[in-house]
N, C-alpha and C positions, 0 to 999 in steps of 0.2 A: 454568522457562524452556522455550520451544519455538521452532521455526523455521517461517517462512513464506517463500514465494517471491513476490517483488514484481517487477512489470513496470510501466513507465511509458510513456505515449505522448503524442503531441501536443506542446504547449508544455512539458510537464513533462520532456521529454528534455533540454531546455536548462537548466531551472531546478532540477533535482533532483540528488542524489548517485548516482542509479541510472543505469547505462549502458543502451544499447539492448538488451543481452543479458539484462538483469534481474539480480536478486541474491537470495541467501538471507539473511534477517535473523533475528536472535534477539530474541524479545520476552518480557516477563515474563507469567506466568499472569494471566489477566483482561484482557489488552490488547485494545484496540479499534482499529478502522481509524484513528481520529483520533490515537491514540498512535503508530501507524506513521508518520504524516506527519512527526513530529519527526525520526525517524531518516532519513527520505527527504530531508528538507530542503525541504519545501514547506508552504504555508499552506492552510488550509481553502478559501479563496476561489479558489485556483488550480485546484482539482480540480472538473472538470465531471461526471465519472461515476466510480463505484466499482463494480468487478466482483469478486465473491468466488466462486471455484470455478465460473466461467461464468455466474453469475447476478447481477443488479443488487444492489448492496449499499448500505450506508449508513455514514456517518462514525461513528455511534455503535454499529455492529455489533461484537459480540465476535468475536475471532479464535480459531482452534484450530490445533493442531499440523498442519503440512503444508498449510494453506490456500494457495491460489494467489490473489493479489490483483493486480488491474490497476487502476492509477490513470490516468485519462484527463484531459488538460488542454487 
């Protein structure tokens, strides 16, 4: 298990379980951005952009300990 920091913006502020301040979430080893969406409470088609550690990411991208993920909707 490992932790990541998640921020959401745009329409996802209203549609997700994450507040404007963001949240630290615990994920199992091997988790991908798509797995994170389930915990956040949004669907793939609601996410317009994924940013991981300041760089454009993908839904199928693997996550690592202490990654910073921004989901833009």
